[in-house]
C-alpha positions in Angstrom: -3.9 35.7 -11.7 -7.1 34.5 -13.3 -8.0 30.9 -12.6 -8.9 29.3 -16.1 -10.3 26.3 -14.2 -12.5 28.2 -11.9 -15.9 27.3 -13.4 -15.1 23.6 -13.5 -13.6 23.6 -10.1 -16.9 25.1 -8.7 -19.0 22.4 -10.4 -16.7 19.7 -9.2 -16.5 20.9 -5.7 -20.2 21.7 -5.4 -21.1 18.2 -6.5 -18.7 16.3 -4.3 -19.4 18.4 -1.2 -23.1 17.8 -1.6 -23.0 14.1 -2.4 -22.9 11.0 -0.3 -21.9 8.8 -3.2 -18.3 8.2 -2.0 -19.5 7.1 1.5 -22.3 4.9 -0.1 -19.6 3.2 -2.1 -17.3 2.6 0.9 -20.1 1.0 2.8 -20.9 -1.4 0.0 -17.1 -2.3 -0.6 -16.7 -2.9 3.1 -19.9 -3.9 4.7 -21.1 -6.1 1.8 -17.9 -7.4 0.4 -15.7 -7.6 3.5 -12.0 -7.5 3.2 -11.7 -8.1 -0.5 -8.6 -10.1 0.3 -7.0 -11.9 -2.7 -8.9 -15.3 -3.3 -12.1 -14.4 -1.5 -15.5 -14.1 -3.0 -15.6 -10.4 -1.9 -12.6 -9.6 -4.0 -14.4 -10.5 -7.3 -17.7 -9.0 -6.1 -15.7 -5.8 -5.5 -14.0 -5.9 -8.9 -17.4 -6.3 -10.6 -18.9 -3.5 -8.6 -16.2 -1.1 -9.4 -16.5 -2.0 -13.1 -20.3 -1.5 -13.0 -19.9 1.9 -11.4 -17.3 2.9 -13.9 -19.8 2.1 -16.6 -22.6 4.0 -14.8 -20.3 7.0 -14.5 -19.8 7.1 -18.3 -16.3 5.9 -18.6 -15.3 4.0 -21.7 -13.0 0.9 -22.4 -14.2 -0.4 -19.0 -12.9 -3.9 -18.5 -11.2 -6.3 -16.0 -7.6 -7.5 -16.7 -7.1 -11.0 -15.1 -3.7 -12.3 -13.8 -2.6 -15.4 -12.0 -0.4 -15.5 -8.9 0.6 -17.6 -5.9 -2.2 -16.9 -3.4 -2.6 -17.6 0.3 -5.5 -18.9 2.4 -5.4 -18.5 6.3 -5.7 -21.6 8.4 -5.5 -22.2 12.1 -2.5 -21.1 14.0 -1.5 -22.0 17.6 1.3 -20.4 19.5 2.3 -22.0 22.9 5.0 -21.0 25.3 6.5 -24.4 26.4 9.3 -23.1 28.7 9.8 -21.8 31.3 6.0 -21.9 31.6 3.1 -23.3 29.6 0.8 -20.7 28.2 -1.1 -20.3 24.9 -0.7 -16.9 23.3 -3.3 -15.7 20.7 -1.6 -15.0 17.3 -2.3 -14.6 13.6 -0.1 -15.7 10.7 1.1 -13.1 8.2 0.0 -13.5 4.5 2.4 -15.8 2.5 3.7 -17.5 5.8 4.1 -21.1 5.1 2.3 -23.9 7.1 4.6 -25.2 9.8 5.0 -27.2 13.0 8.1 -26.3 15.0 9.8 -25.4 18.3 12.3 -22.7 18.9 13.7 -20.1 21.3 12.7 -16.5 21.0 15.3 -13.8 20.4 13.9 -10.3 21.0 15.5 -7.6 18.9 13.2 -4.9 20.0 12.4 -2.1 17.4 14.5 -3.7 14.8 17.3 -1.2 14.0 18.8 -2.5 10.6 22.4 -2.9 11.9 21.3 -5.0 14.9 20.4 -7.9 12.7 24.0 -8.1 11.5 25.6 -7.4 14.8 23.5 -10.0 16.6 23.3 -12.7 13.8 25.0 -15.3 16.0 22.3 -14.9 18.5 19.5 -14.8 15.9 20.4 -17.8 14.0 18.2 -20.8 14.6 15.7 -18.8 16.8 12.3 -17.1 16.4 13.1 -13.5 16.0 10.7 -11.0 17.7 10.5 -7.3 16.7 7.8 -4.7 16.8 5.9 -2.5 14.3 7.7 0.8 15.0 8.5 2.3 11.7 11.3 4.7 12.8 13.4 2.7 15.4 15.7 4.7 17.7 15.2 7.9 15.7 16.3 6.6 12.3 15.1 8.9 9.7 14.0 6.4 7.0 11.0 4.1 7.2 11.8 0.5 8.3 9.0 -1.6 6.8 7.8 -4.9 8.2 9.1 -6.7 5.0 12.5 -5.3 5.8 12.6 -6.6 9.2 11.3 -10.0 8.0 14.0 -10.0 5.3 16.8 -9.1 7.6 15.6 -11.9 10.0 16.0 -14.4 7.0 19.5 -13.2 6.3 20.5 -13.5 9.9 19.3 -17.1 10.0 16.2 -16.9 12.0 13.8 -19.8 11.7 10.7 -17.8 12.4 9.4 -14.2 12.8 7.1 -12.6 15.5 5.8 -9.2 14.7 4.5 -7.3 17.8 2.1 -4.5 17.3 3.5 -1.4 19.1 0.1 0.1 19.5 -1.9 -0.9 22.7 -5.5 -2.2 22.3 -5.4 -2.7 18.5 -4.8 -6.4 18.5 -2.2 -8.0 16.2 -1.2 -6.3 12.9 -1.1 -8.1 9.7 0.9 -7.7 6.5 2.4 -9.8 3.8 5.9 -11.4 4.1 6.3 -12.6 0.5 8.1 -10.9 -2.4 7.0 -10.6 -6.0 4.5 -13.3 -5.4 6.9 -15.8 -3.8 5.9 -17.0 -0.4 8.1 -16.4 2.7 10.4 -19.3 3.5 10.0 -19.0 7.3 6.8 -18.7 9.3 5.7 -15.2 10.4 3.2 -14.4 13.1 1.7 -11.4 14.7 0.8 -10.8 18.3 -0.5 -7.9 20.4 1.6 -5.3 22.2 0.2 -6.7 25.4 1.3 -10.2 24.7 4.8 -9.1 23.4 5.3 -7.2 26.7 4.4 -10.4 28.6 7.0 -12.4 26.7 9.6 -9.7 27.3 8.8 -9.6 31.1 9.0 -13.4 31.2 12.4 -13.5 29.4 13.8 -10.9 31.8 12.6 -12.6 34.9 13.2 -16.3 34.0 15.6 -16.5 31.1 15.1 -18.2 27.8 11.5 -18.4 26.4 10.8 -21.4 24.1 7.7 -21.6 22.0 5.9 -24.1 19.8 4.1 -22.9 16.7 1.6 -24.8 14.5 0.0 -23.3 11.5 -2.1 -24.7 8.7 -2.2 -22.0 6.1 -2.4 -22.9 2.4 -0.7 -21.7 -0.7 -2.5 -22.0 -4.0 -2.6 -20.5 -7.6 -5.3 -17.9 -7.8 -6.7 -15.3 -10.2 -7.1 -11.6 -9.5 -8.2 -8.7 -11.6 -7.2 -5.1 -12.3 -10.2 -2.8 -13.1 -9.7 -0.3 -15.9 -11.8 2.6 -17.2 -11.1 5.6 -19.4 -12.3 9.1 -19.9 -10.9 9.4 -23.5 -9.1 12.6 -24.5 -10.6 14.7 -27.3 -7.3 16.1 -28.7 -4.4 13.9 -27.6 -6.0 10.7 -26.5 -2.7 8.8 -26.6 -1.4 10.8 -23.6 -2.6 9.4 -20.3 -3.2 10.8 -16.8 -3.8 7.7 -14.6 -5.3 7.7 -11.1 -5.4 4.4 -9.0 -5.6 2.6 -5.8 -5.6 -1.1 -4.9 -9.0 -2.5 -3.7 -7.8 -5.5 -1.8 -7.7 -5.2 2.0 -6.3 -7.8 4.5 -8.5 -10.7 5.5 -8.8 -9.8 9.2 -10.5 -6.5 8.6 -12.7 -4.4 6.3 -9.7 -2.4 5.0 -11.9 0.7 5.1 -9.2 3.3 5.4 -6.4 1.3 3.8 -7.3 0.9 0.9 -11.0 1.4 0.4 -11.0 5.1 1.2 -8.6 5.5 -1.8 -10.7 3.3 -4.0 -13.9 5.4 -3.5 -12.0 8.6 -3.8 -10.7 7.5 -7.2 -14.3 6.5 -8.2 -15.6 9.9 -7.1 -13.0 11.7 -9.0 -14.0 9.6 -12.0 -17.7 10.4 -11.5 -17.4 14.2 -11.4 -14.8 14.4 -14.2 -16.9 12.4 -16.5 -20.0 14.5 -15.7 -18.3 17.9 -15.9 -15.1 17.6 -18.1 -16.0 14.7 -20.5 -13.8 16.2 -23.3 -10.5 16.9 -21.7 -7.5 17.1 -24.2 -5.8 14.1 -22.8 -7.2 10.6 -21.6 -7.9 10.1 -17.9 -7.5 6.4 -16.9 -8.8 5.1 -13.7 -7.4 1.8 -12.5 -8.0 -0.3 -9.4 -5.2 -2.8 -8.6 -5.7 -6.3 -7.4 -3.6 -8.1 -4.6 -1.4 -5.1 -3.5 -1.2 -6.3 0.1 1.0 -9.4 -0.8 3.5 -7.8 -3.1 1.9 -5.1 -5.4 1.1 -7.9 -7.7 -1.7 -6.1 -9.8 0.3 -3.0 -10.5 3.5 -5.1 -11.3 1.3 -7.1 -13.7 -0.1 -4.0 -15.5 3.5 -2.6 -15.8 4.5 -5.8 -17.4 1.6 -6.3 -19.7 1.5 -2.7 -20.8 5.3 -2.2 -21.0 5.1 -0.8 -24.5 2.5 1.9 -23.4 4.1 3.2 -20.2 5.8 6.1 -22.0 2.3 7.4 -22.8 1.5 8.0 -19.1 2.0 11.7 -18.4 1.4 11.3 -14.7 0.2 8.6 -12.3 -1.4 9.7 -9.1 -1.5 6.9 -6.6 -4.3 7.1 -4.0 -3.7 4.2 -1.6 -5.8 4.9 1.4 -6.0 8.6 0.4 -9.5 9.3 1.9 -8.3 8.1 5.3 -4.9 9.9 5.3 -4.8 12.5 8.0 -3.4 15.0 5.6 -4.4 15.3 2.0 -1.0 16.3 0.6 0.8 15.7 -2.8 3.9 13.7 -2.6 5.9 13.8 -5.8 8.2 10.9 -6.1 11.5 12.8 -6.5 10.3 14.9 -9.5 11.9 18.3 -8.7 10.9 19.4 -12.2 7.3 19.5 -11.1 7.7 21.3 -7.8 6.9 24.7 -9.3 4.0 23.4 -11.4 2.3 21.9 -8.2 3.0 25.1 -6.3 1.3 26.9 -9.0 -1.6 24.4 -8.9 -1.8 24.9 -5.1 -2.2 28.8 -5.4 -4.6 28.4 -8.4 -6.8 26.0 -6.3 -6.7 28.2 -3.2 -5.9 25.0 -1.3 -3.3 24.5 1.5 -1.6 21.1 0.8 2.0 20.3 1.3 4.2 19.1 -1.5 6.7 16.3 -0.9 9.7 14.9 -2.9 10.3 11.5 -1.5 9.4 7.9 -2.4 9.1 4.4 -1.0 8.5 1.0 -2.3 5.4 0.0 -0.4 2.5 1.0 -2.8 1.4 0.7 -6.3 3.4 3.7 -7.7 6.5 1.7 -7.3 6.3 -0.6 -10.3 5.8 2.5 -12.5 8.6 4.5 -10.8 11.0 1.6 -11.6 10.0 1.9 -15.3 10.6 5.7 -15.3 6.9 6.8 -15.2 6.2 10.1 -13.6 4.5 9.3 -10.4 3.1 11.0 -7.2 0.6 10.3 -4.6 -2.1 11.7 -2.3 -0.2 11.0 0.9 0.5 12.6 4.3 3.7 14.6 3.7 3.1 16.2 7.0 3.2 13.0 9.0 4.1 11.7 12.5 7.0 9.2 13.0 4.8 6.5 14.7 3.1 4.2 12.3 -0.2 3.2 10.7 -2.3 3.1 13.9 -5.4 0.8 13.4 -4.3 0.1 9.7 -3.7 -3.6 9.0 -5.7 -4.5 12.1 -9.3 -5.7 12.7 -10.3 -2.2 13.6 -9.8 -0.6 10.2 -13.5 -0.3 9.7 -15.9 2.1 8.0 -16.7 4.0 11.1 -13.0 5.3 11.1 -13.4 7.0 7.8 -15.1 10.4 7.5 -17.2 11.6 4.5 -15.3 14.9 4.7 -12.0 12.9 4.3 -13.4 11.2 1.2 -14.6 14.5 -0.2 -11.2 16.1 0.3 -9.2 13.4 -1.3 -11.6 13.0 -4.3 -11.8 16.7 -4.9 -8.0 17.2 -4.7 -7.5 14.2 -7.2 -10.1 15.6 -9.6 -8.7 19.1 -9.6 -5.1 17.8 -10.0 -6.1 15.6 -12.9 -8.0 18.4 -14.6 -5.0 20.6 -14.6 -2.4 18.0 -15.7 -4.8 16.9 -18.5 -5.1 20.5 -19.7 -1.5 21.6 -19.3 0.2 22.3 -22.6 3.6 22.8 -21.0 4.5 19.8 -18.9 8.0 20.2 -17.5 8.9 16.5 -16.6 9.8 13.6 -18.9 9.9 9.9 -18.1 13.2 8.7 -16.7 15.4 6.4 -18.7 16.8 3.2 -17.1 20.1 5.0 -16.2 18.2 7.8 -14.4 16.1 5.4 -12.5 19.2 3.5 -11.5 20.8 6.7 -10.3 17.7 7.7 -8.3 17.6 4.3 -6.6 21.3 4.3 -5.8 21.7 7.9 -4.4 23.9 8.1 -1.3 20.9 8.4 1.1 19.6 5.0 -0.1 22.8 3.1 -0.2 21.8 0.9 2.8 18.3 0.1 1.7 19.2 -0.5 -2.0 21.9 -2.9 -0.9 19.4 -4.8 1.1 16.8 -4.8 -1.6 19.4 -6.3 -4.1 20.3 -9.1 -1.6 16.6 -9.9 -1.0 15.7 -9.9 -4.6 18.5 -12.4 -5.2 17.4 -14.4 -2.2 13.8 -14.8 -3.4 14.8 -15.5 -7.0 16.5 -18.6 -5.8 13.4 -19.9 -4.0 
C-alpha cells in the first residue's frame, strides 16, 4: 500500500534525527530553570521560554493562560524516633502536606494492599501509617497510586503518612497528596528504603516504634500558567488535534524525564510540523500544563475554561515524560474504535510500537477523558510491574535522558498528529456523559471508582 505521508515523514524524520534542538531545550529547562515546581521562579521562566520557542517555531495564537490555585512551599522537616530508641531519620514532606508538630506510633502496612486498610483500620486509627512505593502490591493487577494509599490511610483514621521508597539508593520519593487543589489534612513524609527497613527491623526486635514529626511547610494562593500555541488548519480550523505535557517538576529534582522529556518532545513535534506541514487541514494545538504534580491543576483549569470548545478536539495526545519512557508506545484510553486506525498507522509508518487500551487518572489526559474527549498518550504499554525508578527523586536529572529517546518520542508524535489531522474518516466520536459514566463504572473498576467517590466527598468537605 502506498504511503501518502511518505515525503513528509522523510522530511520530519531527517530533521529530527539530525538535530540537537530537543536536548538543547531540555538542558535549558532543567539546568537553567531547575525543577519548575509551582510557585518557583523557574516555573515562570520555563513558561516564558516555551512561549518564546513556540513563537520562534512559527506557531500562532501563542499565549499564556493564568490560573490561581492553593500552592505549597517546602519548609524544614524533622523526623525523630523517640521510642524505643532516640534517632533522627532524614525525611522530606510531600507536597500539600500541612505544617505539623506531633507524636504518634508507627503502623507498618507494607506494600499497601487496598483491603488491608479496611481490615486493619482499628490498628491504623490514631497512628502514623507506613507503606512503600510498590505500585502492584502482592501481584494485584491494577496500579495502586501513592494518592490512593494516602487516601485509604485517611479513611482508616491514620494521623500521619510515611511513604517509603522501595528502590534502594534513590533517596526518598516525592509526590503530591492533595486533591483538586485542596491540601491533605494529615502530614505526609517520605523516607528512603534503607531507613524504612531500619524502622521495620526496630519494630520487629523491640516492639512499638514512636516518632515525633515537626514540619514548617507553607500553603498559599499562587498563580500558574498553561502555555498554548496553534498551527492553524487550512480547511477545517475548528477541528483540533492537541498535543501536550505538563512542564512542572517536583521541587527536589530537575524533573528531566518526568516531565521535561515530554515537554521538549512536544516542542520538537511543533517545530517540525510548523516547518514542513504548515497548512494541514485541521488545527494542531500544543499545550504545556502548569501544576500537574499536585493535582492536574492546569489541565483541569483548561477543561473548565474551555468547556464549550472541548467537543472540537478530535484527539488529545498526552506526552507526560514521553521522551524518557522506556518504550514509545501509543496507549488509547479505552477507544476500541481507533484500534484498527492506529494499527494502520503503525504499518504505514513502518514502526513497531505497541497499542494499548487502558487508562488511569494520574496525568493530564484525565480531565479531558472525564469530559468525553478522545484521548491517548505516548506511554510504555509494554511495561514492568515495579514502578517509576528514579522518577520523583533527586536523581531525575538530564543525564538520565537520551537524545535518541527524545527523537523517538517527538517523531512518533509528529507523525501521528500528521495522520490524524489529514484523516477524512475518523471512526471515533466524543463520549457523552452517560458513556463516560459507563466507562468509569465498568466491573473491573468497581473498587477504585467506589474509592474515588468516597475521596471526592471527603475532600469536598474540607
